[in-house]
C-alpha positions as CSV (number, residue, x, y, z in Angstrom):
1,M,-2.1,48.3,13.4
2,T,1.3,49.6,13.7
3,T,2.0,52.5,15.7
4,V,5.0,54.5,14.0
5,P,6.9,56.6,16.7
6,A,7.4,60.2,16.1
7,M,10.9,61.4,15.4
8,A,12.8,62.5,18.7
9,R,13.1,66.1,19.5
10,P,16.4,67.8,20.4
11,G,16.8,67.8,24.1
12,A,14.3,65.3,24.9
13,G,14.5,61.5,25.9
14,P,14.4,58.6,23.9
15,A,11.0,57.9,22.1
16,K,8.6,55.5,24.1
17,P,6.7,52.8,22.6
18,H,3.1,53.1,22.6
19,T,1.3,51.3,25.5
20,P,-2.3,50.1,24.9
21,T,-4.8,51.2,27.5
22,A,-6.1,48.5,29.8
23,A,-9.4,47.8,31.0
24,P,-10.2,50.2,34.1
25,P,-10.1,47.9,37.4
26,V,-13.1,47.4,39.6
27,A,-13.2,49.9,42.6
28,T,-12.3,48.4,46.0
29,I,-13.4,49.4,49.3
30,D,-11.2,49.3,52.6
31,P,-13.8,48.1,55.4
32,V,-11.6,49.7,58.2
33,K,-11.3,53.1,56.4
34,M,-14.9,53.1,55.5
35,F,-15.9,52.3,59.1
36,R,-13.8,55.2,60.4
37,K,-15.4,57.3,58.1
38,Y,-19.0,56.4,58.8
39,K,-18.5,55.5,62.5
40,W,-21.0,57.9,63.8
41,V,-23.7,57.3,60.9
42,L,-23.4,53.6,61.6
43,A,-23.8,54.0,65.5
44,I,-26.9,56.2,64.8
45,T,-28.2,53.7,62.3
46,A,-27.8,50.8,64.9
47,V,-29.9,53.0,67.7
48,L,-32.6,53.5,65.3
49,G,-32.6,50.2,64.0
50,V,-33.1,48.9,67.6
51,V,-35.6,51.6,68.3
52,L,-37.5,50.7,64.9
53,G,-37.5,46.7,65.9
54,G,-39.2,47.7,69.2
55,V,-41.8,49.8,67.5
56,V,-42.6,47.1,65.1
57,H,-42.8,44.8,67.9
58,F,-45.6,46.7,69.9
59,A,-47.4,47.6,66.8
60,W,-47.6,44.0,65.7
61,M,-48.8,42.7,69.1
62,F,-51.6,45.3,68.8
63,I,-52.4,44.7,65.3
64,H,-52.1,40.7,64.7
65,P,-50.5,38.7,67.3
66,V,-50.0,35.0,66.6
67,Y,-50.5,32.2,68.9
68,H,-49.6,28.4,68.2
69,A,-51.4,25.5,69.4
70,R,-49.7,22.1,69.0
71,A,-50.5,18.3,69.1
72,I,-47.5,15.8,69.1
73,F,-47.9,12.2,67.6
74,Q,-45.5,9.3,68.3
75,V,-44.9,6.9,65.5
76,Y,-44.1,3.3,66.3
77,S,-42.3,0.7,64.1
78,V,-43.9,-2.3,62.5
79,Q,-44.5,-4.7,65.6
80,D,-44.5,-8.6,64.2
81,D,-44.8,-10.2,67.6
82,P,-47.5,-8.9,69.9
83,T,-45.7,-10.5,73.0
84,R,-42.8,-8.1,72.6
85,P,-42.6,-4.4,73.4
86,A,-43.1,-2.1,70.3
87,E,-39.7,-0.8,70.4
88,A,-37.8,-4.4,70.6
89,G,-36.1,-5.8,67.4
90,Q,-34.3,-4.3,64.6
91,I,-35.7,-1.1,63.4
92,D,-35.4,0.0,59.5
93,D,-34.7,3.8,60.0
94,V,-35.3,4.7,56.3
95,A,-38.5,2.8,56.3
96,L,-39.7,4.5,59.4
97,E,-38.6,7.8,58.3
98,R,-40.5,7.2,54.9
99,F,-43.6,6.4,57.0
100,M,-43.4,9.4,59.1
101,M,-43.2,11.6,56.1
102,T,-46.2,9.8,54.5
103,Q,-48.2,10.7,57.5
104,R,-47.3,14.2,57.5
105,A,-48.4,14.3,54.0
106,I,-51.9,12.8,54.8
107,M,-52.2,15.3,57.5
108,M,-51.5,18.0,55.0
109,S,-53.5,16.4,52.1
110,D,-56.6,17.9,50.6
111,L,-58.7,14.8,51.8
112,V,-58.2,15.7,55.5
113,T,-58.2,19.5,55.0
114,Q,-61.5,19.3,53.0
115,K,-63.1,16.9,55.6
116,L,-62.0,19.5,58.4
117,A,-63.4,22.3,56.5
118,E,-66.8,20.4,56.0
119,D,-67.0,19.7,59.7
120,R,-70.0,21.5,61.4
121,R,-68.0,22.0,64.6
122,L,-65.6,24.3,62.9
123,R,-68.1,27.1,62.8
124,T,-69.2,26.5,66.5
125,E,-66.0,26.0,68.3
126,A,-63.8,28.6,66.1
127,P,-66.6,31.2,65.1
128,E,-64.3,34.2,64.6
129,W,-62.0,32.2,62.4
130,A,-64.9,30.6,60.4
131,A,-66.7,34.0,60.1
132,R,-64.5,35.1,57.6
133,F,-65.8,32.3,55.1
134,V,-69.4,33.0,55.5
135,E,-70.9,34.6,52.3
136,S,-74.8,35.5,52.2
137,G,-75.5,33.1,55.1
138,N,-73.5,30.4,53.4
139,F,-70.2,29.0,54.6
140,N,-67.5,28.8,51.6
141,V,-66.0,25.2,52.2
142,A,-63.6,25.7,49.2
143,E,-62.3,29.1,50.5
144,A,-61.9,27.8,54.2
145,Q,-60.0,24.7,52.9
146,R,-57.7,27.0,51.0
147,K,-57.0,29.0,54.1
148,L,-56.8,26.0,56.3
149,K,-53.6,24.9,54.1
150,D,-52.1,28.1,54.6
151,T,-52.7,28.3,58.4
152,V,-52.1,24.6,59.6
153,S,-48.6,23.0,59.2
154,A,-47.3,19.7,60.4
155,R,-43.7,18.5,60.4
156,V,-41.4,15.7,61.4
157,I,-39.2,16.7,64.4
158,P,-35.7,15.8,63.6
159,Q,-33.9,12.8,65.0
160,T,-37.1,11.7,66.9
161,R,-40.4,9.5,66.3
162,F,-42.6,12.7,66.6
163,I,-44.9,14.4,64.3
164,E,-45.9,18.0,65.4
165,M,-49.1,19.4,64.1
166,S,-49.5,23.1,64.8
167,V,-52.1,26.0,63.7
168,G,-51.1,29.6,64.2
169,W,-53.7,32.4,64.6
170,K,-54.5,35.5,66.7
171,N,-57.3,33.9,69.1
172,P,-55.7,31.5,71.4
173,T,-58.9,29.8,72.3
174,E,-59.8,29.1,68.7
175,V,-56.4,28.0,67.7
176,A,-56.6,25.3,70.3
177,A,-59.8,24.1,68.8
178,L,-58.5,24.0,65.2
179,V,-55.8,21.8,66.5
180,R,-58.1,19.5,68.1
181,L,-60.7,19.3,65.3
182,W,-57.6,18.8,62.8
183,R,-56.2,15.9,64.9
184,E,-59.5,14.2,65.4
185,T,-60.2,14.3,61.6
186,Y,-56.8,12.8,60.9
187,D,-57.1,10.2,63.4
188,T,-60.5,9.2,61.7
189,E,-59.2,9.0,58.3
190,L,-55.9,7.1,59.5
191,R,-58.4,4.4,61.4
192,R,-60.0,4.0,58.2
193,Q,-57.1,3.3,56.1
194,V,-55.6,1.1,58.8
195,Q,-58.7,-1.1,58.8
196,E,-58.7,-1.5,54.9
197,S,-55.1,-2.3,54.9
198,S,-55.3,-4.9,57.6
199,G,-58.4,-6.5,56.1
200,A,-56.5,-6.9,52.7
201,Q,-53.4,-8.1,54.5
202,R,-55.4,-10.8,56.3
203,D,-56.9,-12.1,52.9
204,A,-53.5,-12.1,51.3
205,V,-52.1,-14.3,54.3
206,V,-55.2,-16.7,54.0
207,K,-54.6,-17.0,50.3
208,A,-50.7,-17.4,50.7
209,I,-51.5,-20.4,53.2
210,Q,-53.8,-22.1,50.9
211,D,-51.1,-22.0,48.1
212,M,-48.5,-23.3,50.2
213,T,-50.7,-26.5,51.1
214,A,-51.0,-27.0,47.1
215,Q,-47.3,-26.9,46.9
216,V,-46.6,-29.4,49.7
217,E,-49.0,-32.0,48.0
218,S,-47.8,-31.6,44.6
219,A,-44.1,-31.9,45.6
220,Q,-45.0,-35.2,47.7
221,S,-46.6,-36.6,44.6
222,R,-43.7,-36.0,42.4
223,R,-41.2,-37.4,45.0
224,T,-43.4,-40.6,45.2
225,K,-43.3,-41.1,41.6
226,L,-39.5,-40.7,41.6
227,L,-38.8,-43.2,44.2
228,T,-40.8,-45.7,42.0
229,D,-39.0,-44.8,38.6
230,K,-35.6,-44.7,39.6
231,K,-35.3,-47.0,42.8
232,I,-33.6,-44.6,44.8
233,D,-32.2,-47.1,47.4
234,V,-30.3,-49.2,44.8
235,I,-28.9,-45.9,43.1
236,N,-27.7,-44.7,46.5
237,K,-25.6,-47.8,47.1
238,Q,-24.2,-47.6,43.5
239,S,-23.3,-44.1,44.0
240,I,-21.4,-44.8,47.1
241,D,-19.7,-47.6,45.4
242,T,-18.8,-45.9,42.1
243,Q,-17.5,-42.9,44.3
244,Q,-15.2,-45.1,46.1
245,H,-14.0,-47.0,43.2
246,L,-13.4,-43.5,41.4
247,G,-11.4,-42.2,44.2
248,V,-9.0,-45.4,43.9
249,I,-8.7,-44.8,40.3
250,N,-8.0,-41.0,40.6
251,Q,-5.1,-41.7,43.2
252,Q,-3.7,-44.3,41.1
253,L,-3.7,-42.3,37.9
254,V,-2.0,-39.5,39.9
255,N,0.8,-41.6,40.8
256,V,1.3,-43.0,37.5
257,R,1.2,-39.3,36.1
258,L,3.9,-38.6,38.6
259,D,6.2,-41.5,37.6
260,L,5.6,-40.9,33.8
261,E,6.4,-37.2,34.4
262,A,9.8,-38.1,36.3
263,L,10.8,-40.6,33.7
264,R,10.1,-38.1,30.8
265,A,12.1,-35.7,32.4
266,R,14.9,-38.3,33.1
267,L,14.6,-39.5,29.3
268,K,15.1,-35.9,28.2
269,T,18.1,-35.5,30.1
270,F,19.6,-38.6,28.6
271,E,18.6,-37.7,25.3
272,A,20.3,-34.2,25.7
273,E,23.4,-36.1,26.7
274,L,23.7,-38.3,23.8
275,S,23.3,-35.4,21.5
276,N,25.9,-33.2,23.2
277,P,28.8,-32.5,20.7
278,A,31.1,-32.6,23.7
279,G,30.2,-35.9,24.5
280,I,28.3,-37.6,27.2
281,Q,28.8,-36.0,30.5
282,Y,28.2,-39.0,33.0
283,S,26.8,-38.3,36.5
284,E,28.8,-38.9,39.7
285,T,26.2,-41.5,40.6
286,L,27.1,-43.5,37.4
287,R,30.8,-42.9,37.8
288,D,30.6,-44.2,41.1
289,E,28.8,-47.2,40.4
290,V,31.3,-48.2,37.6
291,E,34.2,-47.5,39.8
292,S,32.7,-50.3,42.3
293,L,32.7,-53.1,39.6
294,P,35.1,-56.1,40.0
295,E,36.9,-55.4,36.5
296,I,37.7,-51.9,37.6
297,L,38.7,-52.7,41.0
298,N,41.1,-55.5,39.8
299,L,42.8,-53.1,37.5
300,K,43.2,-50.7,40.2
301,Q,44.5,-53.5,42.4
302,V,47.1,-54.2,39.8
303,I,48.1,-50.6,39.5
304,T,48.5,-50.2,43.1
305,T,50.7,-53.3,43.4
306,L,52.9,-52.2,40.7
307,T,53.1,-48.8,41.9
308,S,54.4,-50.2,45.3
309,E,57.0,-52.2,43.6
310,R,58.3,-49.1,41.6
311,Q,58.5,-47.2,45.0
312,A,60.4,-50.1,46.4
313,M,62.9,-50.1,43.4
314,L,63.4,-46.4,43.6
315,L,65.0,-47.1,46.8
316,K,67.7,-49.2,45.2
317,F,67.9,-47.8,41.6
318,T,67.1,-44.5,39.8
319,E,64.6,-43.3,37.4
320,Q,66.6,-44.6,34.4
321,H,67.2,-48.2,35.6
322,R,65.9,-50.7,33.3
323,F,63.9,-52.5,36.0
324,V,62.1,-49.2,37.0
325,R,61.6,-48.2,33.2
326,E,60.0,-51.9,32.8
327,L,57.6,-51.1,35.5
328,D,56.7,-47.6,34.3
329,V,55.8,-49.3,31.0
330,Q,53.6,-51.9,32.7
331,L,51.8,-49.0,34.7
332,D,51.2,-47.1,31.8
333,G,49.4,-50.1,30.0
334,Y,47.3,-50.9,32.8
335,R,46.3,-47.0,33.4
336,Q,45.3,-47.2,29.8
337,S,43.4,-50.3,30.1
338,L,41.6,-48.8,33.2
339,D,40.7,-45.9,31.3
340,Q,39.4,-47.7,28.2
341,K,37.6,-50.2,30.6
342,R,35.9,-47.4,32.6
343,S,34.8,-45.5,29.2
344,E,33.2,-48.6,27.9
345,L,31.6,-49.5,31.2
346,L,30.2,-45.9,31.4
347,E,28.9,-45.9,28.0
348,Q,27.3,-49.4,28.3
349,R,25.8,-48.5,31.6
350,F,24.5,-45.1,30.3
351,R,22.8,-46.6,27.1
352,A,21.2,-49.5,29.4
353,S,19.7,-46.8,31.5
354,V,18.2,-45.0,28.5
355,D,16.7,-48.2,27.3
356,M,15.4,-48.9,30.3
357,T,13.9,-45.6,30.9
358,R,12.3,-45.5,27.4
359,T,10.7,-48.9,28.4
360,G,9.4,-47.5,31.4
361,V,7.8,-44.3,29.7
362,T,6.1,-46.6,27.1
363,Q,4.6,-48.8,29.9
364,L,3.4,-45.9,32.1
365,E,1.9,-44.4,28.9
366,A,-0.1,-47.2,28.3
367,Q,-1.0,-47.7,32.0
368,E,-2.2,-44.0,32.1
369,L,-4.4,-44.4,28.9
370,D,-6.3,-47.3,30.4
371,M,-6.8,-45.7,33.7
372,S,-8.0,-42.4,32.0
373,E,-10.7,-44.5,30.1
374,R,-11.8,-46.1,33.3
375,Q,-11.9,-42.8,35.1
376,K,-14.1,-41.4,32.3
377,L,-16.5,-44.2,32.4
378,L,-17.0,-44.0,36.3
379,T,-17.3,-40.1,36.3
380,D,-20.1,-40.4,33.7
381,R,-21.7,-43.0,36.1
382,L,-21.2,-41.1,39.1
383,Q,-22.6,-37.8,37.5
384,E,-25.9,-39.8,36.2
385,L,-26.2,-41.1,39.8
386,T,-25.7,-37.5,41.3
387,Q,-28.0,-36.0,39.1
388,T,-30.9,-38.4,39.9
389,Q,-30.1,-37.8,43.7
390,A,-30.0,-34.1,43.2
391,Q,-33.7,-34.3,41.9
392,L,-34.8,-36.1,44.7
393,D,-32.9,-33.5,47.0
394,D,-34.5,-30.7,45.3
395,I,-38.0,-32.2,45.9
396,D,-37.2,-32.6,49.6
397,R,-36.0,-29.0,50.0
398,A,-39.2,-27.7,48.0
399,I,-41.3,-29.7,50.5
400,E,-39.6,-28.5,53.6
401,L,-39.5,-24.8,52.4
402,A,-43.2,-24.9,51.6
403,I,-44.1,-26.5,55.1
404,E,-41.8,-23.9,56.9
405,N,-43.5,-21.1,54.7
406,R,-46.9,-22.5,55.7
407,S,-46.1,-22.5,59.3
408,T,-44.9,-18.8,59.3
409,L,-47.9,-17.8,57.5
410,D,-50.0,-19.3,60.2
411,L,-48.1,-17.6,62.9
412,R,-48.4,-14.5,60.8
413,L,-52.4,-14.8,60.7
414,Q,-52.4,-15.4,64.4
415,E,-50.3,-12.2,65.0
416,L,-52.5,-10.2,62.7
417,N,-55.7,-11.0,64.8
418,A,-53.7,-10.5,67.9
419,L,-52.3,-7.0,66.9
420,Q,-55.6,-5.5,66.2
421,S,-56.1,-5.8,70.0
422,L,-53.2,-3.5,70.7
423,D,-53.2,0.3,70.9
424,S,-49.8,0.4,68.9
425,F,-51.5,-1.3,66.1
426,M,-52.2,2.1,64.5
427,R,-48.6,3.1,64.5
428,V,-49.5,6.7,65.2
429,L,-50.7,7.7,68.5
430,V,-51.3,10.9,70.2
431,F,-48.1,11.6,72.6
432,Q,-49.2,15.3,73.6
433,R,-52.8,16.8,73.1
434,E,-53.3,20.2,72.2
435,S,-54.0,23.0,74.8
436,K,-54.7,26.7,75.0
437,P,-51.6,28.7,74.3
438,T,-50.7,31.1,77.0
439,E,-47.6,32.9,75.3
440,V,-47.7,34.7,71.9
441,T,-45.4,33.1,69.3
442,F,-44.8,36.1,67.1
443,P,-44.0,38.9,67.4
444,K,-41.0,38.3,69.9
445,L,-38.8,41.3,71.2
446,Q,-35.8,39.4,71.1
447,Y,-36.2,38.6,67.7
448,L,-37.6,41.9,66.1
449,L,-34.9,44.1,68.0
450,P,-31.9,42.2,66.4
451,A,-34.0,42.0,63.1
452,G,-34.5,45.8,63.1
453,L,-30.7,46.4,63.8
454,F,-29.7,43.8,61.2
455,L,-32.1,45.3,58.5
456,S,-31.3,49.0,59.1
457,M,-27.6,48.3,59.2
458,M,-27.6,46.3,56.2
459,L,-29.8,49.1,54.3
460,V,-27.4,51.8,55.4
461,T,-24.3,49.9,54.7
462,A,-25.6,49.0,51.3
463,L,-26.2,52.8,50.8
464,L,-23.0,53.8,52.0
465,V,-21.2,51.2,49.9
466,G,-23.0,52.3,46.8
467,K,-22.1,56.0,47.5
468,E,-18.4,54.9,47.9
469,L,-18.6,53.0,44.8
470,L,-20.2,55.9,42.7
471,D,-17.8,58.4,44.3
472,T,-15.1,58.4,41.7
473,R,-13.2,61.4,43.3
474,I,-9.4,60.9,44.1
475,K,-9.2,60.6,47.6
476,G,-5.7,59.4,48.2
477,P,-3.0,57.4,46.6
478,S,-5.0,54.2,46.5
479,D,-7.5,55.6,44.2
480,V,-4.6,56.5,41.9
481,A,-3.1,52.9,42.2
482,M,-6.3,51.7,40.7
483,I,-6.1,53.6,37.4
484,P,-4.3,51.7,34.4
485,R,-0.7,53.0,33.6
486,A,-0.7,55.2,36.7
487,R,1.9,55.1,39.1
488,V,1.9,57.2,42.5
489,V,4.7,59.4,43.0
490,G,3.7,60.4,46.7
491,L,1.2,62.4,48.5
492,V,1.3,65.7,50.3
493,P,-1.3,66.3,53.2
494,S,-3.7,69.4,53.2
495,A,-2.0,72.2,55.2
496,S,-4.7,72.2,57.7
497,E,-3.4,68.7,58.8
498,D,0.2,69.9,59.5
499,P,0.6,70.5,63.3
500,S,3.5,73.0,62.4
501,A,1.0,75.3,60.8
502,P,3.0,76.5,57.9
503,G,1.8,80.0,56.7
504,A,2.3,79.9,52.9
505,V,2.1,76.3,51.4
506,E,4.3,77.5,48.4
507,T,7.2,77.6,50.9
508,A,6.4,75.1,53.3
509,F,9.7,73.6,53.1
510,R,11.5,77.0,53.6
511,D,9.4,78.3,56.3
512,R,8.8,74.9,58.2
513,P,11.5,72.6,57.4
514,R,10.4,70.2,60.4
515,G,6.7,70.2,59.1
516,V,5.0,67.3,57.9
517,I,4.5,69.0,54.5
518,A,8.3,69.5,54.3
519,E,8.9,66.0,55.0
520,S,6.3,64.9,52.5
521,F,8.1,66.7,49.6
522,R,11.5,65.2,51.0
523,Q,9.7,61.7,50.1
524,V,8.6,62.8,46.9
525,R,12.0,64.2,46.0
526,A,13.5,60.8,46.8
527,T,11.2,59.0,44.6
528,L,11.5,61.2,41.8
529,S,15.1,61.2,41.9
530,K,15.6,57.6,41.8
531,R,13.3,57.4,38.9
532,M,15.2,60.3,37.0
533,D,18.6,58.8,37.7
534,L,17.7,55.5,36.5
535,A,17.0,57.3,32.9
536,A,19.5,60.2,33.4
537,H,16.7,62.7,33.1
538,K,17.1,66.3,34.1
539,T,14.3,68.0,32.9
540,L,10.8,67.5,34.7
541,V,7.5,69.3,33.6
542,V,5.0,69.6,36.6
543,I,1.3,69.6,35.3
544,A,-1.6,70.1,37.3
545,A,-4.8,68.5,36.5
546,T,-7.3,71.4,37.2
547,P,-6.8,75.0,38.6
548,G,-5.7,74.7,42.3
549,S,-4.5,71.4,42.4
550,G,-1.3,72.8,43.5
551,A,1.2,72.3,40.8
552,T,3.0,75.7,41.4
553,S,3.5,75.0,45.2
554,T,4.6,71.5,44.3
555,V,7.5,73.0,41.9
556,A,8.4,75.5,44.5
557,N,8.7,73.1,47.4
558,L,10.5,70.5,45.1
559,A,12.8,73.1,43.9
560,L,13.7,74.2,47.7
561,V,14.1,70.7,48.8
562,C,16.5,69.5,45.8
563,A,18.5,72.9,46.3
564,A,18.8,71.8,50.1
565,A,20.1,68.6,48.8
566,G,23.1,70.2,47.0
567,Q,21.6,70.2,43.4
568,R,21.7,73.2,41.0
569,V,17.9,73.8,40.4
570,L,16.4,75.9,37.7
571,V,12.8,76.8,38.1
572,I,10.8,77.8,35.0
573,D,7.6,79.3,35.1
574,A,5.8,78.2,31.9
575,N,2.3,79.1,32.9
576,M,1.8,82.0,30.6
577,R,-1.7,82.8,31.8
578,R,-1.3,83.0,35.5
579,P,2.5,83.0,36.4
580,A,3.2,82.9,40.2
581,L,6.6,81.6,40.7
582,H,8.3,85.1,40.6
583,R,5.8,86.1,43.3
584,I,6.6,83.1,45.4
585,F,10.4,83.4,45.2
586,G,10.4,87.3,45.3
587,V,11.9,88.0,41.9
588,N,11.2,90.2,39.2
589,E,8.3,88.9,36.6
590,A,10.7,90.1,33.6
591,P,12.7,89.5,31.8
592,G,11.8,85.8,31.6
593,L,10.9,82.8,29.5
594,G,8.9,84.8,26.9
595,D,11.7,87.3,26.4
596,V,14.4,84.5,26.0
597,I,11.9,82.3,23.6
598,T,11.6,85.5,21.4
599,Q,15.1,86.3,21.6
600,N,14.7,89.5,23.4
601,A,16.9,88.4,26.1
602,K,19.5,85.6,27.0
603,L,19.0,83.0,29.3
604,E,21.9,83.6,31.3
605,G,20.7,87.2,31.8
606,A,16.9,86.4,32.2
607,V,17.6,83.8,35.1
608,Q,17.4,85.2,38.7
609,R,18.8,83.9,42.0
610,A,16.2,82.9,44.6
611,G,18.3,83.4,47.7
612,D,20.3,80.6,47.3
613,D,23.3,79.9,44.9
614,R,21.9,76.5,43.9
615,L,18.4,77.8,43.3
616,H,17.5,79.9,40.1
617,V,14.2,81.0,38.5
618,L,13.2,81.9,35.0
619,S,10.0,83.6,35.5
620,A,7.3,84.0,32.8
621,G,8.6,87.1,31.4
622,S,7.1,90.5,30.1
623,R,3.2,90.2,29.4
624,E,3.6,91.4,25.7
625,Y,5.8,88.2,25.1
626,R,3.7,85.6,27.0
627,A,1.8,83.6,24.6
628,G,1.1,79.8,24.9
629,E,1.9,79.1,21.6
630,L,5.6,79.8,22.3
631,L,6.1,76.7,24.2
632,A,5.5,74.7,21.2
633,T,8.3,76.1,19.1
634,E,12.0,75.0,18.4
635,A,13.2,78.0,20.4
636,M,11.6,76.3,23.4
637,T,13.3,73.2,22.7
638,K,16.5,74.8,22.4
639,L,16.2,76.7,25.7
640,I,15.2,73.3,27.5
641,R,18.5,71.8,26.1
642,Q,20.5,74.8,27.1
643,A,19.0,74.3,30.6
644,R,20.0,70.7,30.8
645,E,23.5,71.5,30.3
646,L,23.7,74.2,32.9
647,Y,21.9,72.8,35.8
648,D,21.3,69.4,37.7
649,L,17.5,69.6,37.7
650,V,15.2,71.9,35.8
651,L,11.5,72.0,37.1
652,I,8.9,73.5,34.7
653,D,5.5,74.9,35.9
654,V,2.7,75.1,33.2
655,A,-0.9,75.8,33.1
656,P,-3.4,73.2,34.6
657,A,-4.0,70.3,31.6
658,L,-7.9,70.8,32.0
659,V,-7.8,74.4,30.7
660,S,-4.7,74.3,28.4
661,G,-2.6,72.1,26.3
662,D,0.7,73.9,27.3
663,G,1.7,71.1,29.4
664,M,1.4,68.5,26.5
665,A,3.5,70.8,24.3
666,V,6.2,71.1,26.9
667,A,6.1,67.4,27.9
668,N,7.0,66.5,24.2
669,R,10.1,68.6,24.9
670,C,11.2,67.5,28.2
671,D,12.7,64.2,29.7
672,S,10.0,63.4,32.2
673,S,6.7,64.6,33.5
674,M,4.6,64.3,36.7
675,L,0.8,65.0,37.1
676,V,-0.5,66.8,40.1
677,V,-4.0,66.2,41.5
678,K,-5.9,67.6,44.4
679,A,-7.8,65.0,46.6
680,M,-11.4,65.1,46.7
681,S,-11.5,67.5,43.6
682,E,-10.5,65.4,40.5
683,T,-12.3,62.2,39.4
684,R,-10.6,59.0,38.4
685,G,-11.8,59.1,34.7
686,M,-10.2,62.6,34.3
687,V,-7.0,61.5,36.0
688,A,-6.9,58.3,33.7
689,R,-7.4,60.4,30.7
690,L,-4.6,62.9,31.7
691,T,-2.5,59.8,32.5
692,N,-3.0,58.3,29.1
693,D,-2.1,61.5,27.4
694,L,1.2,62.0,29.2
695,N,2.0,58.3,28.7
696,D,1.7,59.0,25.2
697,A,4.0,62.0,25.0
698,R,7.7,62.3,24.5
699,A,8.5,62.6,28.3
700,E,8.7,59.8,30.7
701,M,5.4,59.8,32.9
702,L,7.1,59.3,36.3
703,G,3.7,59.1,38.2
704,V,1.1,61.2,40.0
705,L,1.4,63.3,43.1
706,V,-1.8,63.4,45.3
707,N,-2.0,66.8,46.9
708,G,-4.1,68.2,50.0
709,V,-5.1,64.7,51.3
710,R,-7.2,64.9,54.1
711,S,-7.3,62.3,57.2
712,T,-10.9,63.2,57.6
713,A,-11.6,60.7,54.7
714,G,-11.3,57.6,57.0
715,G,-7.9,56.5,56.3
716,Y,-4.6,56.2,58.4
717,L,-3.2,59.4,57.5
718,R,-3.9,61.1,60.8
719,T,-1.8,58.8,62.6
720,N,1.1,59.0,60.4
721,I,0.9,62.8,60.5
722,K,1.0,62.8,64.2
723,A,3.8,60.3,64.4
724,T,5.8,62.3,61.9
725,H,5.4,65.6,63.5
726,A,6.5,64.1,66.9
727,Y,9.5,62.6,65.6
728,Q,10.7,65.6,63.7
729,N,10.2,67.8,66.6
730,T,11.6,65.9,69.5
């Protein structure tokens, strides 16, 4: 949906876009502030909590004290060798822990508790405990078993090998008897299970020994048959000879392949030179070889001789002499012969090397093929011999393993017979027997006193937190800051908090300029001036939330502090229902605003001086002309526009927003607005509604002023007030 802004009214600021209302935030609590507020309640609660813990302790001691008797069992690991101590060897901690948890489950099992409930000694050794289950002369075993499962407990003591069995009840003698009977019942059941398990284990070992003997005999028969069929001795010799021959062939084949690879690479290089468009590029080795041939050496010798003769002639003749020129012709001829001979020999030698290389490659390829075939034959033969030998080795290993396992089982059978004579064979032995308890387990004073303190503090704290969360009254600026679209302009403490003791709050700035209230209005004026100057605002309507919020006193003190700052200020009393500014500033009630709006007076004639040339007051006016409807007329708009031109600041006081709509009417004709709320009077919901209304009005909502804030609410205001007063009056 599109919101169309209303047309701007004359004398008012620019229209503001509509801002959607945000969801209300969750209330927050300052723990320090809350503690200061309720510190005496918490102190009394702490004392009562300690007293309550003591009362509960002694009452519980009288009604139903609890004694605990305990028996402790030690668990041993599996003992494989009866000659070693029970703790020797590697211990599997996981398996041991699992065994301990299993034994704990057996102690608490229905089987053990049922046998304990059926034990006739239970009624004779714990008569008071058992008397509860006697009905018409018959003992209710099922009910006794159910109660036993609730009374007895067993636990594995962490990081140890101990299992604790305990029973708690009010009679110390009978509780020890219950533990003893329970321990004996468990011990009987454990011995029965161990005997059954050891007998089954012994039978399994004997059967395993018989199976191992049969395996040995079967393997020996297969070995004898294999020795007869395959002639193992001959195969062993052939395997060794074949392996040696194969090794020689493999080495020769590797050498041939290396030589073949080298020749192929050389041949590839030669063929690349033959196909080179630029001609063959001979190697330095080939060139050196050709240069050392006799044909080349003879030609070089002739050239050297002729060169020497030419050098000798040059000593006698010039370069142009006939003899010298003849020698030059001979030298050129021999040099050409040398170059031609060198080229012929290089090509001849190069092509001979190519042919030789090709022949070598062909020979090595044939040799490689022959050796590869011989290698395959020998490999197949060796594989056949190896498989036969592997079958024989498998049979030998099977025989050795079966004999070893049979020996191990024989030792295990001997150990089982020996272990049954050891005390640790049960793996669970009594480490500490039960005894009659001499000290009560519960209640204990050192536990109940802190418990009473903790519970009472938690309960009272929860109630106080709930009270704070449900209390939506405005207590200070922090509560206003929680409201969406609401800004805090400042706060003014309660007059009773000001050590300077101002007489009338409405003129506190004039009467006590060094007081805390006066300083608070200075801070509010600084905030307002900053925000109004940024938007070039001159008119400000101050609206109270409810009657008694202090809007009138706020207007009066702001007017005084702004006039003291050098501004020309006009105060307009637009509270047509209960005007008070004429009384505060000591001016006439009429003529005033009503007279000007109804054109029974001019603004210049109705404005009155309030003791200072910079401060003027326009009172509400004559009673017959005071009507709230006049504030919504065009005449009111013109008056505000005229006042903006004559004064630096125009402050307008109106009736409270809760009881009148005058404030909204004026807010639609002014530049800016401010809401004044009184601490501990208005709720956050009401302030949020009024803030939204003012934000939607034509005037810019500068913020909320919290008036009458008290330090007794548990905040930090008292310290600030004292510091301000001390600084101002030093």
